[in-house]
N, C-alpha and C positions, 0 to 999 in steps of 0.2 A: 770312070770305068770301074766296075766292081772287080775285085781281085781276090782269088783264093790261092793260098799257098799250102798245099797239103799233099800227103802221099798215103793212100790207104789201099791195102790189098783186100779185095772183096770176092764174092762168089755168088752164084745163083742158086737159090734154095727156096723152099716154101716160106721161109722167114729170113729176113736179112741178118744173119749172124756172120761175123767175120772171124775167121781163124785160119790164116793162110801162112805158108812159109814166106819169109822175106829176108833180105840181106842184112838188116840191122834190127835185131829184136830189142825193143825198148820196154823194160818192165814198167816204166813210168811214162805217162803222157802229159802234155801241157797244152792248154788252149789259150791262144792269144787272139783276142778280138779287138780290132782297131777301126774306129770310126765306121762301124757297121750301120748300113741303112737298108731297110726292106719295106716295100710298099705292096699293098694288095688292094685292088679295086679302088685306087685313088686314095686309100687311107694309109698313113704312115704308121706301121706297127713298131718299127725300131728306127731310131733317128740318131745317126752318128754316135752310136754307143760303143764304149770300149770297156774291156775287162780282161784280166789275166788270171787263169786258173793254174796254180802250180801243179806239177806232177805228183801223183799219189794222193791228192786231196779227194775227199768225198764231199760233193757239193750238192746242195739243193737249189733249184731254180724256182723262185716263188714270185707270185704276183696274182692279181685278180684275174678271174676268168675273162678271156678275150684279149688279154694284153699281148699275147704272142709267144708264150713259153714253148708250146709244141712246135711252133714255126721256127723258133731259134734252134731247137734240136735238129730239125730237118735241114736247116742251113749248115749246121756243124757237120752233119753226116753227108751232106752233098746232094740231098734230094731236091733242094731249092738253091737258087743262085741269088746272092745279094744284089741290090741295085747299086750299092757303093760300099767301099770299105774292104777289109781283108779279114779272113779267118785263117790263122796259121796253126798247123799241127806239126809235130816232129816227123821227119822223114821215116817211113817204115812203121808209123803208128797204126795199129789195128783198131778199127772203130766198130763197135757193135751197137745196134739199136733194136729194141723190141718192136716187132712188127705189129701192125694193126689188124692183119689177117692171120687167122690160125691155120696151121698145117692140117691138111685133111687127106693124107695119102693112105695106101695100104700098109706102109711100113709100121712096125711096132713102135711104141713110144720109146723104148730103149734104143732101138736102131736110129730113130729120128734124132734123138739127142746126141748119140755118138757121131752121127753124120755132121754135126755142127763143127767138129774138129776136122777141118778140111785136110790138114797135113797128115794126120793119123789115117784118115780114110784113104787118101791117095797113096800113102806108103804101103798100106795093107794090100790095096789093089795091085800095086806094082810088084810086091813080093810074090804074088801068085803067078806072075808071068815072067819075071826077070830070070835070065839064064847066066848072066855074067857073075861069076863068083865074087868079084870085088864089089860089084854093085849090090849084090845080095847082102854082103857083110855090112856095107854102108847103111842099107835100109834097116837091118835089124839093130845096128848100133844106134841109129837115130830113134827107132821105136822105143828102145830102152831109155834113151835120154829124155824123151817126152812122157815117159810113164804110161805107154800105151797099154801095157798089161793090166794096170790098175784102173784104166779108164771106165770099163763097164761098171765097176763097183762105185766109182765116183759119180757116174751118171745116175746109177740106181739110187744113191743117197740123196741126190738133188731131187729126183722125181718123187721119192718117198717123202721128203720134206714138204713138197707141194701137194701131197695128198694121194699119190699113186702107190698102191701096195705092189708086191712082187707079181701078183697075178695080173693086175691092170697094166703093168709095164710091158707085158708080152702081148697085149692086145693092139690092134691097129688104130691109128689116129682117127680114121673116119668112123670108128665105133663110138666116139665121144661127141658130146655137144660142143658148140662153139666156145663156151666159157671154159670148159675143161681143156680144149685144144689150145686155148691161149696160155694155159698153164704149161703145156708142153713147149710152146714157143719160148716162154720165160725160162724153163729148165734148160733149153738148148743154148740160149745166149749166156746163161750163168755158167754152163759147162764149158763153153768156148773160151771164157775168161779173156775178153779183149783188153787191150791196153787202155782204151777209153770206152767205158760202158755207159750208154745213154738209156735211161728208163723213164717212160712216160706213163704215169699212173699205174705202176706195176701191181698194186693191190686191188685194182677194180674187180678182177675176176677171182679173187681169193676169199676164203672164209677167214675167220679170226685166227684159227689154228695155223693155217698156212702163212698168214701175215706175220705171226710171231716168229715162225721159222725163218721167213725171208728177212725180217729185221735182224735176226741174230746172224744170218749168213752175210748180209751186206756190211755189217759192222766190221767184219774181218776181210772185206774185199781188198786184195793186195795192190790193185792198180787204181787209176783215176775213174771216178764215178760221178755222174751227173743225174740227179733224180728230179722229176717233176711229179709232185704228189700233193694231195690235200689232206693226207693222213698226218695229223700233227705229231703223234707219237713216233712215227717213222722219221719225220723231219727233225725230231729232237734226239733220237737214238743213234742215227747213222751219220748225218753230215758233220763235217768239221768246218765247213764254210757255207754261207748262205749268200746267193746272188739274187738281188731283187730287181725284177723287170717292172719299172714303174715310170709312167709318163714317157714311154719310148726310150728310156735310158737304162743302163745296167750299173748297179752299185753293189760291190762285194762287202760282206760283213763277216768278221771272224766269229765262229761258233755256230750253234744250232739255231732252230727257229725261235725258241724263247729268248735267247740272247739277242738275236736280230730284232725281235719286237721291242725289247727293252732299249737297245741302242738307238733304233730308229725313233722311238718315242722321245728319248732324251734329245736327239738331234732336232726333232720338230719343235720341242719346247724351247730349245736354245734359239732356233730361228724365229719363233714367235716372240721371244723376249727381245731379240735384236730388232725385229720389225717394229715392235711396240716402241722401243727407244727411238728408232729412226723416225717413226711417225710423230712422236712427241716433239723431236727436234724440228722436223719439217713444219709442224703446225705452229710452233713457237716463232720460227723465222717468218713464216707466211703472215702470221698475225702482225708482226712488227712491220713488215713491208706494207700490208694493207692499211695500217694505221698511219705510217709516217711517209709513205711514198711521195705525197704531194706537199710535204712541209719542207721548206728550203733548208731549215736548220738540221733536218734529219735525212735529207735526200741522199747524202753520201753513204750513211750507215744502211739505209734501205737498199741502195744499189749493191753494197757489199754483201748483204744477206741474200739478195737475188742470185748473185754469183755463187754463193755457198749452196743455195738450193740446186743450182744447175750442176755443181760438182757432185752433189749427192746422187744425181742420176734418178732414174725412175724408182718409184716406190717398190720395196721388196715384195715379190709375189711368192707366197708359200703354196706349193702344190698340195691340194687337198684331195683325199680319196673320195670317190662318190659314196654316198650314204648306203650302207648295207640294208637291204629290205628286211624288215622284221617279220617274225612269226608270232601270231597271237591266237592260240586255240581257244574257242569259246567254252565257257564253263557249262557242264551239264547240270540238270536238275538232280539233286542227291537221291539215291536209292538205298534201301536197306541192304546190308551185306548178307550173304556174299553176292557179288555181281554174277559170278559164273562158277559152276562146279562140274568136275568130270569124275564119274564113278565107274571104275573098271572099264574105261573106254578103250576100244581098239579102232585104229583107222588105217586106211590104205587105199589102194586103187585096184579095182577088179577083185581078183582073188588074192592079191599080194598084200599082206599086212606089213605096214611100215612101223607102227608103234602100237604097243599092246598094254593092257592093264594100267591105264593112266588114272591116277587118283590125285586130282589137282583142284586147287581153289584159288580164285582171283577176287580180291577185294578192291574197293575204290581207291585206296591209297597205295596200291602196289606199283613198284617200278622194277620190272623183271627183264633181264637179258637172257636170251636163249643162246647157249654156246654148244659147239659140237661141229665136227667136220661137215662140209657140204655133202648132201646125199644121205645124211642120217635121219632127216625128217623134221628139221626146224620149220621149213616153209609149209610142210604138210600139217603140222600142229597149228600154225597160224591160220591156215585155211579152215581148219575145223573150228577154231575160236571165232572166225569171221562168219561162220555159217555157210561157207562155200563148199564144204565137204561134209557128208553125212557119216556118222560113226558106223562102223561095222558091227560093233557090240558095245554094251554098256549104256549109260545114261548121261546126257548133258543137261544140266539144270541151269536155267537162266531166267531172269525176270522178264515178264512180257513187255515191260516198259524200257528195257535196256537197249541202247543203241551202240553200234560198233562202227568205228572208223578204221578202214583198212587201206594201207599204203603198200604198193609193190611196184617195182620199176616197170614190169610188163604192162601196167595200166596206161602207160603213155600211148600204147597201140590203140586204146579205146577212145582217145581224144579225137575230136573233129578238127583236123588240121586246117580246114578251110574257114572255120568259125573263129570269132574273137573270143577272148576269155570271158567277156561279159555275155555274149550270146550263148556260148556253150553252158555257162553257169545258170543263165535264166531258164534254159530248157529243163535243167535238173531241179530248179527251185521255182516252179510255176506259180505257187501261191503267194510269192513275195513281190513287192514293188521293185522297180529298177533301182530306186534309192537304197533299199535294204540289201539288194544283191551287190551293189557297188560297195556298200559299207562292209560287207563280208569279204569281198575281194581285197578291200583296202587293208584288212588285217594281215594280208600276206604280200603286201608290196605292190598291188595292182591299183594304184590310184589313178583317177581321172583318165587321161588318154592311154595310159598303160593298159587299162582294162579293155581297150578297144584294139589292142594289138592282135594280129592274126596269129593263131596258135602255131601254124606252120613256120612262122618267122621267129619263133621264140628259141632261146638257147635251152640247153638241157636243164640248167638250174632254174630257169623261169618255168619250164614245164613241170619240174618237180614241185615248185611252189604252188602252181595251179592245182596239182593233185592234192596237196595238203589242204587247199581251200575247199576242193570238192568233197574230200572225205570227211570234213568237219562241218559241212553245211547244216547238219541237223543236231549239232552239239552232242557228239557221242560220249558215252560213259567210259569206253575203253578205246584206246588208240593201239592198233596193231601195225607196227612199223617194220617192214621187211627191206633192209638195206636202204634206208632213206637218204643217205648222204652221197651216193655215187656221183651225182652231178652238182654237188654243192661245194663252193670254195670254203676256205678256212673261216672267213668271216661269217658266211651264211650258216656254217655248222655251229658257230658260237651262238648265233641267233636261235637256231633250232634247240640248242641245249637250254637256253633261257625259256623258250616256249614250253618245252617238255617239263621243266622244273616248276613252271608256273601253272601247269594244267591241273585242274581239280579232280580229274578222273584217274583211271589206271592206265599204265603203259606197258606193253609187251614189245620187246625190241630184239631184232636180229641185225647185227652189224659187225663188219670187220674192222671198224674204227674203235680202237681201245679207248681213245680220249673221250669219245661220246659215251661209251659204256661207263667209264669211271665217273663221269660227271652227272649221269642220270639214273643209273641202276643201283638199287640197294639190295637186290637179290639176284642170284645166278642159278639158272636151271641148265643142267647138262642133258643134251639130247644125244644119246648114243646107245648102241646095242639094243635097239628096239624099245627103249624106255626113255622116260624123262624124269630126272631126279634132281633135288636141290643140291647145290655144291656148298660144302661147309668151308667157306673161306672167301677171300676177296679176289679181285682180278689178278693181283700180283701173285697170289698163291697158285692160281690156275696157270699163269704163264710159266712159273717155275716148274710146275708139274709137267707141262708140255715139253719144256726144254730138257728136263731130266730124263723123261721117257725117251726123247729122241736120242740123247747121248747114250743111254743104256742100250737102245736098239742098235746104234752104230757099233758099240763095243761088242755086243753079241754077234753081230754080222762079221766083224773082223775075226773074232774067235772061231766062228764056224767055218770061215774060209781059210783058216790056218795063218791068219795075219796077227793073231793075238800075241805071238812071241816072235817078233821080227829078228832076223839075223843081224850080225854086227854091221854088215854092209848097208842093209836097209836102215839101221839105226843112224849110221853116219850120214846117209843121204837125207833122212828125215830131219836130223839136226841141222844140216847145211841149209835145207829148204826153209826151216823155221828161222834160222839166222838171217837168211836173205829177205824173208818177209818182214822180219822185225827191224831190219836195218834202217829203212826210211823213218819208222817211228822213233827209233833211238836217236837218229840224227835230228829230228824235229825237237825232241826233248832237250838235247844238248844245245841246239841253237836258241831255243826259248830260254833255257837256263842262263846262257851267256848274256842274252838281252836283259834279263831280269837283273843279273849281277851288274851289268854296265849302267843301267838306269838307277839302281840302288846307290852305286858309287857317285853318280852324277847328283842324285838327290842329297847325299851326304855332303858333297862339296858345296852345293847351293845353300844348304842349311847352315853350314859353318860361315859362309859369307854373309848370310842374312842375320846371323847371331853376332856379327862384329859391330860393336857400337860406333866405330869410326865411319861406318857406311852411312849412317844417318846424319852425319855432319856435312855430307856433300849434297850434290844436286838430287832433288826428289825423283828425277827421271831415272836415275840409276837404281834406286830402290824399287820403283814401279817395274822396271824392266826385269829385275831379278825375281820379283814376285810373280810376274806373268810367266817367266821361264819355269819357276818352281811349280806353278799350277799345271803347266803343260807336261812337265816331267811326272808329276803325280798321276795325271790321267794316263800317260803312256805306260807307266809302271803298273797301274791297275790292269790295263789291257794285256800287258806282257805276262803278268802273273796268271791271269785267266787263261791265256793261251798255253802257258807252261803246265798248269794244272790239267787242262783238257788233254794235252798231248800225253802227260804222264798217266792219266786215267786210261787212255786208249792203249798205251803200251802195257799197262798192268792187265787190262782185259785180254789183250792179245796173248800175253805170256801165260795167263791162267786158263784160257779157254782150251778145251781138249782138241 
């Protein structure tokens, strides 16, 4: 019988954000998963898996697409019930999870976000009708305690960080598209600040600028956080712990994604070495048995080795990840430069001009990333370069032989869901034999039977790979990639990076994935204020400029609202809040330091014993035991030092951040 031990206060809203009064407020949450099993349609996604997440940790949940990461979040929040096992959360723990549906009401963005704080909303409503003087006093005292007066400013800062200016914050939710409304849902759950925050692909609807802001915000999140994401830089910058969902089991690793990869690879190499050793021993004993089993003089030894083989048990099985499909863009026939020029070009829709006076040039070896907030015209510029949008003014120069490959997520709507990958591609490549069409699909992981899979049955990542195959079917000279990674996991993104870097033509890229941009782009163009201009610097410079601009804006807003010079009471309260937020980090640093000291002392003691000459006059087993113990202490000390440095870095960042 499945068992759930949890206590969560919730509420009904356009998005499931939790912020409710409860008898026992816990600033830290802890998840304890014990022997959890969950099956869907006869397939076991999670099988007797166990893991414990300490309170206050920022955790990434990683694993290949389809392994059950999103399902696990739904099990934690209570949307699904396990088939067996238990999920335990502290009593009174407030859990918040980003919804998959965006709010679409007549309420303004600011009011929608403020409504996520259920306690504040309820107290304000009660204050308008309360008549008992004692109760009125209690209400106002509680509103002061929870910082209700500063709530609109805090909600406004979160909305601004996600791309909504002051004017947009006063517009109704239903005036925005679904992607922008998802940002409102994200703003609401961040504002509610639950004890346990669950985020499933939070950057999917964000541009690069909002992604940078969100990363900076989550690094300082004061409670427990669990993130599912394929954004490698987010997984490196925010989490302190990585939980890997692999082969239906959960394994926790200390550190960020890069640390997890290194540790897991080292573990796999160690297992492979152990397996190789065991296989050699097994083969040696089996050879002896096969040779001497029927010789009377050796029968006893052969039987002894058979028993040893039995004690070894079955051969070690090392779980292997399925191979990641590769990407291989075909090379175009070289053309004389430039491939494309824009001379004082203006573009837009109808009578509305989006970008004007564009003077740009693209050559065959260009790798250009377009940066700028959503709505500034990046996709509009891509459509012009693809020939899907005519210029309103100016001239576009291009070679008559130049071919363009254009990728955009909305193109999945143009796929024939009833057709197979092979059939759909054959219709678009009528002049080629089936063998050549299959060869082209094979460049993108659609080998043999996979090419005959019905498109409607494909995952999001498989459909994205099919779009890559279709856009490159005529070996284009320029690849125009508009958010190409939204449905790709981390391994597939790495394959895409290799394909882009190996491509012989030009690449123009729009992406919210900083890791992809860093590894593929050597030029940055900023699309903003109706123009497109080169950025003099690298991505780190651009990130710093964004963060500095955001901090300056917050400082100006505080000064304009009279908060620039807080009174002594506010200063004391602010200092107390900062101490409370830093306390868990300081405790982690102290505990990590104590562990390092203890292991250092243990290593020193072992070194002294190993340096004693009398040790080597005794049994060799004693020396071996000490050497093994020393090796384990060395490994534990390395892990402890890494944890200590990580905790200290986080504390330093928290202390110095404004």
